[in-house]
C-alpha positions in Angstrom: -6.3 13.6 40.3 -5.4 13.9 44.0 -6.4 10.9 46.2 -8.1 11.9 49.5 -9.4 8.5 50.8 -5.9 7.2 51.4 -3.4 6.9 54.3 -0.1 7.6 52.7 2.1 6.1 55.5 0.1 2.9 55.3 0.4 2.8 51.5 4.2 3.2 51.8 4.3 0.5 54.4 2.5 -2.0 52.1 4.9 -1.1 49.3 7.7 -2.0 51.6 6.0 -5.2 52.8 5.3 -6.7 49.4 8.8 -5.8 48.1 10.2 -7.8 51.1 7.6 -10.6 50.8 6.8 -10.9 47.2 5.1 -14.3 47.9 7.5 -16.2 45.7 8.4 -18.1 48.9 4.9 -19.2 49.6 4.4 -22.9 49.1 2.0 -23.6 46.2 -0.2 -26.0 48.2 -0.6 -23.3 50.9 -1.2 -20.6 48.4 -4.1 -22.6 46.9 -5.5 -23.5 50.3 -5.5 -19.8 51.4 -7.1 -18.7 48.1 -9.9 -21.3 48.5 -10.6 -20.0 52.0 -10.9 -16.4 51.0 -13.0 -17.2 47.9 -15.2 -19.9 49.6 -18.3 -17.8 49.1 -17.4 -16.4 45.7 -19.8 -17.5 42.9 -17.3 -19.0 40.4 -20.3 -20.7 38.7 -21.4 -17.3 37.1 -17.8 -16.3 36.1 -16.4 -17.4 32.8 -13.4 -17.0 30.6 -15.1 -13.9 29.1 -15.7 -12.2 32.5 -13.9 -8.9 33.2 -13.2 -7.8 36.7 -10.8 -6.2 39.2 -8.6 -6.9 42.2 -8.6 -3.7 44.3 -5.5 -3.5 46.4 -3.8 -6.3 44.5 -0.5 -6.0 46.4 2.0 -8.6 45.2 -0.7 -10.2 43.0 -1.0 -13.1 45.4 -4.7 -13.7 44.7 -4.7 -12.4 41.2 -2.2 -15.2 40.3 -4.9 -17.8 40.9 -7.9 -15.8 39.9 -6.5 -14.6 36.5 -6.5 -18.1 34.8 -10.3 -18.4 35.6 -11.4 -15.1 34.0 -11.1 -13.1 30.8 -9.6 -9.9 32.0 -8.4 -9.0 35.5 -7.6 -5.4 36.4 -5.0 -5.3 39.1 -5.2 -2.0 41.1 -2.9 -0.8 43.8 -1.7 2.7 45.0 1.7 1.5 46.3 5.0 0.4 44.7 3.7 -3.2 45.1 2.1 -2.8 41.7 5.6 -3.4 40.2 5.9 -6.6 42.3 2.5 -7.7 40.9 3.7 -7.0 37.3 6.6 -9.4 37.9 4.6 -12.1 39.6 1.9 -12.0 36.9 4.2 -11.7 33.9 2.8 -15.0 32.6 -0.7 -13.8 32.8 -1.3 -11.7 29.7 -5.0 -11.1 30.7 -3.9 -8.9 33.7 -3.9 -5.1 33.3 -2.2 -3.0 35.9 -3.2 0.3 37.3 -1.2 2.3 39.8 -4.2 4.0 41.4 -6.1 4.4 44.7 -9.7 3.4 45.4 -11.0 6.9 44.8 -9.4 7.1 41.4 -10.2 3.6 40.0 -9.6 4.0 36.2 -12.5 1.9 35.1 -15.9 2.8 33.7 -18.9 2.7 36.0 -21.1 -0.3 35.6 -18.5 -2.0 33.4 -17.2 -5.0 35.4 -18.6 -8.5 35.8 -17.0 -9.0 39.2 -14.7 -7.4 41.7 -12.9 -8.3 44.9 -10.9 -6.6 47.6 -9.2 -8.8 50.2 -7.6 -7.4 53.3 -7.5 -3.8 51.9 -10.5 -1.7 52.7 -9.9 -1.7 56.5 -6.6 0.1 55.8 -8.5 3.0 54.1 -9.7 6.0 56.1 -13.3 5.8 54.9 -14.0 2.1 54.4 -17.6 2.6 53.4 -16.8 5.2 50.8 -14.1 2.9 49.4 -16.6 0.1 49.1 -19.1 2.3 47.3 -16.3 3.3 44.8 -15.7 -0.4 44.1 -19.4 -1.3 43.7 -19.9 1.6 41.3 -17.7 -0.2 38.8 -19.9 -3.3 38.8 -22.6 -4.2 36.4 -26.1 -4.9 37.9 -26.0 -8.3 39.5 -22.3 -8.6 39.5 -20.6 -10.0 42.6 -18.2 -8.2 44.9 -16.1 -10.2 47.4 -14.6 -8.4 50.4 -12.5 -9.4 53.3 -12.4 -7.0 56.3 -10.7 -7.6 59.6 -13.2 -8.7 62.2 -13.7 -7.1 65.6 -13.5 -10.5 67.3 -17.3 -10.3 67.6 -17.5 -14.1 67.6 -14.7 -14.4 70.3 -14.8 -14.3 74.1 -14.0 -11.2 76.1 -10.6 -12.4 77.2 -9.6 -13.0 73.5 -10.6 -9.4 72.6 -8.5 -8.2 75.6 -5.4 -9.9 74.3 -6.0 -8.2 71.0 -6.2 -4.8 72.7 -2.9 -5.5 74.4 -1.3 -6.3 71.1 -2.5 -2.9 69.8 0.1 -1.2 72.1 2.8 -3.0 70.2 1.3 -2.2 66.8 1.0 1.5 67.7 4.7 1.6 68.5 6.2 -0.7 65.8 4.2 0.7 62.9 5.7 4.2 63.5 9.3 2.9 63.3 11.4 3.3 60.1 10.8 0.5 57.7 13.9 -1.5 58.5 13.2 -1.4 62.2 9.5 -2.3 61.9 10.5 -5.2 59.7 13.0 -6.4 62.3 10.5 -6.0 65.1 7.8 -7.9 63.2 10.1 -10.8 62.5 11.0 -11.1 66.1 7.3 -11.2 66.9 6.8 -13.9 64.3 9.5 -16.1 65.8 8.7 -15.5 69.5 4.9 -15.3 69.3 3.4 -16.5 66.0 5.5 -19.7 65.6 5.2 -21.0 69.2 1.4 -20.4 69.5 0.7 -21.8 66.0 2.7 -25.0 66.6 1.4 -25.5 70.1 -2.1 -25.2 68.6 -1.3 -27.9 66.1 0.0 -30.2 68.8 -3.1 -29.7 70.9 -5.4 -30.2 68.0 -3.7 -33.6 67.3 -4.4 -34.5 70.9 -8.1 -33.9 70.3 -8.4 -30.4 71.9 -10.5 -27.6 70.3 -8.0 -24.8 69.6 -10.4 -22.4 67.9 -10.1 -19.8 70.6 -6.3 -20.0 71.0 -4.8 -16.8 69.6 -3.0 -17.4 66.3 -4.2 -21.0 66.0 -5.3 -20.2 62.5 -1.6 -20.3 61.5 -1.1 -23.9 62.8 -0.9 -25.3 59.2 0.8 -22.3 57.7 4.4 -21.9 56.8 6.7 -19.7 58.7 6.9 -17.5 55.6 3.2 -16.7 55.9 3.6 -16.0 59.6 6.5 -13.6 58.9 4.5 -11.9 56.2 1.4 -11.4 58.4 3.4 -10.3 61.4 4.8 -7.4 59.3 1.3 -6.8 58.0 -0.2 -6.8 61.5 2.4 -4.8 63.4 3.8 -2.7 60.6 0.6 -1.1 59.4 -0.3 2.3 60.9 -4.0 2.4 60.0 -6.1 -0.6 60.8 -9.8 -0.7 61.4 -11.9 -3.7 62.5 -15.6 -4.3 62.0 -18.3 -6.6 63.3 -20.3 -8.8 60.9 -23.3 -6.5 61.5 -21.3 -3.4 60.6 -19.9 -5.0 57.4 -23.4 -6.1 56.4 -24.6 -2.5 56.8 -21.7 -1.0 54.8 -22.3 -3.5 52.0 -26.0 -2.6 51.9 -25.2 1.1 51.9 -22.8 0.5 49.0 -25.6 -0.9 47.0 -25.1 -4.7 47.5 -27.8 -7.3 48.1 -28.1 -11.0 48.7 -25.1 -10.7 51.0 -23.5 -14.0 52.2 -20.8 -14.4 54.8 -18.4 -17.2 55.1 -18.8 -19.2 58.4 -15.1 -20.2 58.4 -11.8 -18.4 58.8 -10.7 -15.9 57.8 -13.3 -13.6 59.3 -15.1 -11.7 57.8 -15.3 -12.7 54.1 -18.5 -11.8 52.4 -20.0 -11.5 48.9 -22.8 -9.3 47.7 -24.3 -8.4 44.3 -24.9 -5.0 42.9 -28.6 -4.0 43.0 -28.8 -1.6 40.1 
C-alpha cells in the first residue's frame, strides 16, 4: 500500500541519522535519565508484563530498549532504514516485533493495543493530526498514548523565539545538502554552538544563576554524543513542525484521547492521553 502521509526526504534523512548515531555511544546513565524525562507522565502502573503496545517511529530503538523489558510485546515501527539499526540494538529483546511501515500503514489491528507511544516523530509527518488519529485507532478503549511533539516556544520569551527563527535559516539550507555535507555541517554546529552554550549554562547554574531561558541549556548535563545526534536531527531534517500546548491538546482530543496530561518539565511538550472509545 502506498504511503501518502510521509515526507520521503525526511524519512531518508532519519535513516541516515540513525545509521550514523545508532546510540551505542550513549552513556547508560544518560540514556536512563532521558528515558525517564520523556516517560515522566506515562502510567507505568497500569502496564504489566502482559501488555502489548507499539513504538511508532522507533528509529534506532533508543526508547524501546528501556521500554521492552517492562512490557509483554512491543511493536517497533519505522518507515526508514533505521528499522535495521533497531533490530540490531534490540536483538536481546525477543519480545520486540519489527515493522518497516509508515504511520498510515500501521500493520496492527484496530483497538488491539494496550498502550502506544511516539516520541519526536509526528512533527516530522505532513499531517500530524491524521498521524495521531492513526496511532490512537490501534489502542483499546482506555489505553494510554504518549506523545512528544516539538514545542512552539510558547512558554519562552519573544527574544528566545526570535533566535529560533534565525536558526531556521540554517536548517533550511543544511537540510537540503547531500547527507555527508549535512552531517559535516551539523557536527560543526554541535561543536561551535551546542557545546559552548551547554557548558556555559552548566557553569552559570553552579554559580546559582537560573539558566532556563538560555538557548540549549537543556544540554548542560548531556554528553557531546547527544549534542552531535540532536544537531543532525535539528539541522538535517527537512520537514519540522512545531506546536503550542493548546494546539497539541486540541489534536489529541480530535484524535479521540481524553484525560490528557502534560509534563511540566523538559522536554516540551510531552503529553499522555487515553482512548475514549
